[in-house]
C-alpha positions as CSV (number, residue, x, y, z in Angstrom):
1,M,62.0,132.2,76.6
2,Q,61.5,130.6,80.2
3,P,64.8,129.3,81.8
4,V,65.4,125.7,81.7
5,T,64.9,124.0,85.2
6,T,66.4,120.8,86.5
7,T,64.8,119.0,89.0
8,R,67.2,116.7,91.1
9,P,66.2,113.3,92.8
10,A,65.9,114.1,96.5
11,A,68.1,112.7,99.3
12,P,66.3,109.5,100.7
13,A,63.6,110.8,103.1
14,W,63.9,107.4,105.5
15,S,67.8,107.9,105.9
16,A,68.9,109.0,109.2
17,L,71.7,111.0,107.4
18,T,69.6,113.1,105.3
19,G,69.9,116.5,106.6
20,K,73.2,116.3,108.2
21,R,75.8,118.4,107.1
22,I,79.3,117.4,106.8
23,L,82.2,119.8,105.6
24,D,84.9,117.6,103.9
25,L,88.3,119.0,104.2
26,S,89.8,115.7,103.0
27,R,91.2,115.0,99.7
28,L,92.7,112.0,97.4
29,L,91.1,108.6,98.0
30,P,90.1,107.7,101.7
31,G,88.5,110.8,103.1
32,P,86.4,111.7,99.8
33,Y,85.3,107.9,99.6
34,A,84.0,107.9,103.0
35,T,81.9,111.1,102.7
36,C,81.0,109.7,99.1
37,L,79.0,106.7,101.0
38,L,77.4,109.2,103.3
39,G,76.7,111.6,100.6
40,D,75.1,108.6,98.7
41,L,73.0,108.0,102.0
42,G,71.6,111.5,102.1
43,A,74.2,113.5,104.1
44,D,74.7,117.1,102.5
45,V,78.3,117.0,102.1
46,V,80.0,120.1,101.2
47,K,83.6,119.6,99.8
48,V,86.0,122.5,101.0
49,E,88.8,122.9,98.7
50,T,92.2,124.9,98.2
51,P,91.3,128.1,95.7
52,G,92.8,127.7,92.3
53,T,94.1,123.9,92.9
54,G,91.5,122.0,94.8
55,D,91.8,118.5,95.4
56,P,94.8,117.0,93.8
57,L,92.7,114.1,92.6
58,R,91.0,116.6,90.1
59,I,93.8,115.5,87.9
60,A,92.2,112.0,87.4
61,P,88.6,113.2,86.6
62,E,86.8,110.0,86.2
63,L,88.2,108.8,89.6
64,F,87.5,112.2,91.0
65,D,84.1,112.3,89.7
66,A,82.9,109.0,91.2
67,L,84.5,109.9,94.9
68,N,82.8,113.1,94.8
69,R,79.2,112.9,93.3
70,N,76.3,114.1,95.8
71,K,78.8,116.9,97.0
72,R,79.1,120.7,96.8
73,S,82.0,122.6,96.6
74,V,83.4,125.8,98.0
75,A,86.9,127.0,97.7
76,L,88.1,128.7,100.9
77,D,91.9,129.5,101.7
78,L,91.8,128.0,105.4
79,R,95.1,129.9,106.3
80,D,93.3,133.2,105.5
81,P,91.7,135.1,108.2
82,E,88.6,136.1,106.3
83,D,88.0,132.5,104.7
84,R,88.9,130.8,108.0
85,S,86.0,132.9,109.6
86,A,83.7,132.0,106.6
87,F,84.4,128.3,107.4
88,L,83.6,128.8,111.1
89,D,80.5,130.2,110.0
90,L,80.0,126.9,107.7
91,V,80.9,124.9,110.9
92,R,78.1,126.5,113.1
93,T,75.8,125.0,110.5
94,A,77.5,121.6,110.2
95,D,77.3,118.4,111.9
96,A,80.7,116.8,111.1
97,V,84.1,118.0,109.8
98,V,86.0,115.3,108.0
99,E,90.1,115.9,107.8
100,S,92.8,114.2,106.4
101,F,95.7,116.3,107.3
102,R,98.9,115.0,109.1
103,P,97.8,115.2,113.0
104,G,98.8,118.8,114.4
105,V,98.2,120.5,111.0
106,L,94.4,121.7,111.8
107,D,95.7,123.4,115.0
108,T,98.4,125.2,113.3
109,M,95.4,126.9,110.8
110,G,93.8,127.7,114.2
111,L,91.0,125.1,113.4
112,G,91.9,122.4,115.8
113,Y,89.1,120.3,117.7
114,A,89.0,122.8,120.6
115,T,88.3,125.8,118.3
116,L,85.5,123.8,116.2
117,H,83.9,122.5,119.3
118,E,83.6,126.1,120.9
119,A,81.9,127.2,117.4
120,N,79.8,124.3,117.5
121,P,79.5,122.1,120.6
122,R,77.7,119.3,118.9
123,L,80.0,119.1,116.4
124,V,81.9,115.7,115.2
125,L,85.3,115.9,113.8
126,C,86.5,113.1,112.1
127,S,90.1,112.8,111.8
128,L,91.8,110.3,109.0
129,S,95.3,109.9,109.1
130,G,97.9,107.5,108.1
131,Y,98.9,105.9,111.7
132,G,96.6,107.8,114.0
133,Q,96.7,111.1,116.1
134,T,99.2,109.5,118.9
135,G,101.9,106.9,119.0
136,P,105.1,106.9,117.5
137,Y,104.3,106.8,113.9
138,A,101.7,109.5,114.2
139,Q,103.9,112.0,112.4
140,K,105.4,109.7,110.0
141,P,104.1,110.2,106.0
142,G,102.6,107.3,104.4
143,H,100.6,105.9,101.9
144,E,98.5,102.9,101.0
145,L,101.4,100.6,100.4
146,N,102.9,101.5,103.7
147,F,99.8,100.8,105.7
148,L,99.3,97.3,103.9
149,G,103.2,96.7,104.7
150,L,102.5,97.1,108.5
151,S,99.1,95.5,108.2
152,G,100.0,91.8,108.3
153,F,98.8,91.3,104.8
154,F,101.9,90.1,103.6
155,T,102.0,87.1,106.1
156,V,98.8,85.6,104.6
157,P,99.7,83.5,101.4
158,G,96.8,83.2,99.1
159,R,98.6,80.8,96.2
160,L,100.2,77.4,96.4
161,D,103.7,79.0,95.7
162,G,103.2,81.0,99.0
163,H,103.9,84.1,96.9
164,I,101.7,87.3,98.1
165,T,101.5,90.3,95.6
166,R,100.1,93.8,96.3
167,P,96.6,94.2,95.2
168,G,95.8,96.6,92.6
169,V,92.6,97.7,94.3
170,R,93.9,100.2,97.2
171,V,92.3,98.2,100.0
172,G,94.5,99.8,102.4
173,D,93.0,103.1,101.8
174,M,89.4,101.5,101.2
175,A,89.4,99.9,104.5
176,G,90.2,102.8,106.7
177,A,87.5,105.1,104.6
178,M,84.7,102.3,105.2
179,H,85.7,102.7,109.0
180,A,85.5,106.1,108.9
181,A,81.9,106.3,107.3
182,L,80.8,103.8,109.7
183,A,82.0,105.6,112.6
184,L,80.7,108.8,111.5
185,A,77.2,107.3,110.7
186,T,77.2,106.3,114.4
187,A,78.5,109.2,116.1
188,L,75.8,111.3,113.7
189,G,73.2,109.6,115.3
190,A,74.5,109.7,119.1
191,G,71.7,112.6,119.8
192,G,74.2,115.9,119.1
193,E,77.0,115.0,121.2
194,G,80.3,116.5,120.1
195,Q,83.9,114.4,119.8
196,H,86.7,113.8,117.9
197,I,87.1,110.6,116.0
198,D,90.7,109.2,115.2
199,V,90.7,106.9,112.1
200,S,94.3,105.5,111.4
201,L,94.2,104.0,108.0
202,S,96.9,101.8,108.9
203,E,94.9,100.4,112.1
204,S,91.9,99.8,110.0
205,I,93.5,97.6,107.4
206,T,95.4,95.7,110.1
207,A,92.1,95.1,111.8
208,W,91.1,93.2,108.6
209,C,94.1,91.3,108.2
210,S,94.7,90.2,111.8
211,L,91.7,88.1,111.5
212,F,93.6,86.1,109.1
213,A,97.5,86.9,110.1
214,L,97.2,86.3,113.8
215,P,96.1,82.7,113.8
216,L,99.4,81.9,111.9
217,R,101.5,83.2,114.9
218,D,102.8,79.5,116.1
219,I,102.9,78.1,112.5
220,P,106.2,78.2,111.0
221,D,104.9,77.5,107.5
222,P,102.1,79.7,106.7
223,L,100.8,77.3,104.0
224,Q,100.0,74.5,106.5
225,A,97.7,76.4,108.2
226,G,94.9,75.7,105.4
227,L,94.3,78.9,104.0
228,V,95.3,77.7,100.5
229,Q,93.5,74.8,98.8
230,G,94.2,73.4,95.5
231,D,90.5,73.2,94.6
232,N,89.9,76.8,95.4
233,D,91.7,78.8,92.8
234,I,92.1,80.3,89.6
235,F,92.4,77.9,86.5
236,T,93.1,78.6,82.8
237,T,91.1,77.0,80.1
238,A,92.6,75.6,76.7
239,D,91.8,78.8,75.0
240,G,93.5,81.1,77.4
241,R,90.3,82.3,79.3
242,R,90.3,82.1,83.3
243,L,87.7,81.1,85.5
244,S,87.6,80.7,89.5
245,L,86.4,77.3,91.0
246,A,85.8,77.3,94.9
247,T,84.8,73.5,95.9
248,F,85.3,74.4,99.5
249,E,82.3,72.0,100.6
250,D,82.8,68.4,100.0
251,K,79.2,68.3,98.5
252,F,80.7,70.6,95.6
253,W,83.8,68.6,95.1
254,L,82.0,65.1,95.4
255,R,79.6,66.3,92.6
256,F,82.6,68.0,90.7
257,R,84.7,64.8,90.3
258,T,81.8,62.0,89.7
259,E,80.2,63.9,87.3
260,L,83.1,64.7,85.2
261,S,85.1,61.7,85.4
262,D,83.4,60.3,82.1
263,A,85.8,63.0,80.3
264,F,88.4,63.1,83.0
265,P,89.2,59.6,84.4
266,E,92.0,61.2,86.4
267,L,89.1,62.8,88.5
268,H,87.9,59.3,89.7
269,T,89.2,58.9,92.9
270,S,88.0,59.0,96.4
271,A,91.1,60.3,97.8
272,Y,90.4,63.9,98.0
273,D,86.5,63.6,98.8
274,Q,87.2,65.0,102.4
275,R,88.2,68.7,102.8
276,A,91.1,67.8,105.2
277,A,92.5,65.5,102.5
278,R,92.3,67.9,99.8
279,T,93.8,70.4,102.1
280,A,96.8,68.1,102.9
281,A,97.4,67.4,99.1
282,R,96.9,71.1,98.0
283,Q,99.9,70.8,95.6
284,S,98.7,67.6,93.8
285,V,94.7,68.5,93.7
286,G,95.7,72.0,92.2
287,D,98.2,70.2,89.6
288,L,95.5,67.7,88.9
289,L,92.7,70.6,88.4
290,H,95.1,72.9,86.1
291,G,95.9,69.9,83.6
292,V,91.7,69.0,83.5
293,F,90.9,72.9,82.6
294,Q,93.6,73.3,80.2
295,A,92.3,70.2,78.3
296,R,88.8,72.0,77.3
297,D,88.1,75.4,76.2
298,Y,85.9,78.1,78.0
299,A,82.5,77.3,76.4
300,W,82.8,73.8,77.4
301,W,83.4,74.5,80.9
302,E,80.9,77.0,81.1
303,K,78.2,74.9,80.2
304,R,79.3,71.9,82.4
305,L,80.0,73.7,85.3
306,N,76.4,75.5,85.0
307,D,74.9,72.1,84.6
308,L,76.7,70.9,88.0
309,N,75.5,73.9,89.7
310,A,79.3,74.2,90.5
311,P,80.5,77.4,92.8
312,W,82.3,78.9,89.7
313,A,82.6,82.4,88.2
314,P,84.3,83.8,85.1
315,V,87.2,85.8,85.8
316,L,86.5,89.3,84.2
317,A,89.7,90.5,82.6
318,T,88.6,94.0,81.1
319,P,86.2,96.9,82.4
320,G,84.3,96.0,79.3
321,E,83.8,92.6,80.8
322,L,82.7,93.9,83.8
323,L,80.4,96.3,82.3
324,A,78.6,93.8,80.2
325,D,78.1,90.8,83.0
326,P,74.7,90.0,82.8
327,H,74.2,90.0,86.6
328,T,75.7,93.4,87.3
329,T,73.5,94.4,84.3
330,A,70.3,92.9,85.5
331,R,70.8,94.3,89.1
332,Q,71.6,97.8,87.6
333,L,75.0,98.3,89.6
334,F,76.5,100.5,87.0
335,S,75.3,103.9,85.8
336,A,74.9,104.9,82.2
337,P,77.5,107.3,80.8
338,S,75.9,110.7,80.8
339,D,76.9,114.2,80.1
340,H,78.0,114.8,83.7
341,T,79.8,111.4,84.1
342,A,81.3,109.9,80.7
343,C,82.6,107.3,82.8
344,P,80.2,104.7,84.5
345,Q,79.8,104.8,88.2
346,A,78.9,102.0,90.7
347,R,75.9,102.8,92.9
348,F,75.9,102.5,96.4
349,P,76.2,98.7,96.7
350,V,73.3,97.8,98.9
351,T,69.5,98.0,97.7
352,F,67.2,99.1,100.3
353,G,63.5,98.4,100.2
354,A,62.7,102.1,100.6
355,G,64.7,102.9,97.6
356,L,67.7,105.1,97.1
357,D,68.7,106.9,94.0
358,T,72.6,107.3,94.0
359,F,73.2,109.5,91.3
360,R,71.5,112.5,92.6
361,R,74.1,115.1,91.8
362,P,77.5,114.8,89.9
363,A,80.9,115.7,91.3
364,P,81.1,119.7,91.6
365,A,83.5,121.9,89.9
366,L,85.8,123.6,91.8
367,G,84.3,126.2,94.4
368,Q,80.9,125.7,92.2
369,H,78.7,126.5,95.4
370,N,80.6,129.3,96.9
371,Q,77.7,131.8,96.4
372,E,75.2,129.3,97.3
373,L,76.7,128.4,100.6
374,L,78.5,131.6,101.6
375,G,75.5,133.6,100.8
376,E,73.7,131.7,103.7
377,R,76.4,133.5,106.0
378,A,75.6,136.7,104.6
379,H,71.9,136.1,104.8
380,S,72.2,135.0,108.4
381,G,74.4,137.9,109.4
C-alpha cells in the first residue's frame, strides 16, 4: 500500500513575509498572536518551547490552536548548553526572534541581543514585555488588567451612568500583539538590517486609549465631553433581545424619529434633530429610546429598522449566534470544524485580491518538528 500524502496549501507567493523565518520564544497570548498574524501572512514561524511542558496555554487547547496555527514546534531547553547551541544554529537561519520574557532574562540564558546579533547580524529581535525594556516599571510583573489600568481606559466613560467596566476581550494584550506584528513586518522589509524592537504592552494599549483620554484632561466631568450619547447605545426589546443603534449623524436620527412617529408619537419632536442637542440631552434621549424599544419585540424592530436603512445591528449574545450570522457566513470569516481544529477559527480578517489561505497548517504538537528542523543542523554540518 502506498503511503498517504497530504499536500498543504502553500504560503502566499505574493507576500513579503513568505520565506521569512521567525523563531518564537513567546508564550500565552500577546507574542503568539503577533506571530500567528505573521504566520497567516506567510512567515515560517518556528515555536520554540520548553521540553515536557511547552507553552502553558496548551492547557486551553482551543485557544492555543487558534493562536498557533501555521507554525512548527521544536522543544529545546535554552538553559542546556547543547540545546542552546542548537537554538543558535537555528538563529543563523532565521530573520527574527520573538520573546516575551521579563527584561534581562534572555541575557541570563546567554542569548541576549548581543549574542544573537553576533550569530546573525541581520537578525531582528522583538521583545514583548509588560512595561518595556527600560524605565522604573521595567522589572515589575504585570498582566493585561494592570496594563489596562495604567492606559487611561478607565478615564473614558462609555455609558450614560459613567460606569466603566473591564472588557472581557483581552484588549490590553491584543493591542501589544498587533503593534509587535506591525513593527516586525516593517523591520523585516528593511533590507536585512538587524535591530532590537522593544514592545511595551502597557504603552501599546495606552497609545490607543490616549486618543480618547487626553482630550478629557481639562474637563471635570468626562460625560460632558460628548463621547457618550443617548442615541448611540444598546437597547433591549420587549422580548428581552438586545440591539445596537447608532444614529450619530443627524440624517439618521431625523429619518428614525419621523418614520416611527406613527407608532411612537413621543418621537414627534424636533428638539433633538441636531447632534449637539441630542448630546446635551443625552439622558432624556436615552430614556426616550429605552422606552420606545421596550414597547415592541425584536422581530418588529428588525423589520422597521431595515426598512429605514438605519445604522443598527443585533447584539450577538452567544457563540452560536456569532457563527450563524449571515454576513460572517457569506464572507466565510470562520473555518469549518475539522479533525485538526474542533473549534472554528477566524481567518486573517483581511481579504486580499491575490488570495490568502489562512488555514494552511494546524497548531503543532509539542516538539513535533524537532527532527525536521534540527535535522537541518545535522545536514548543514
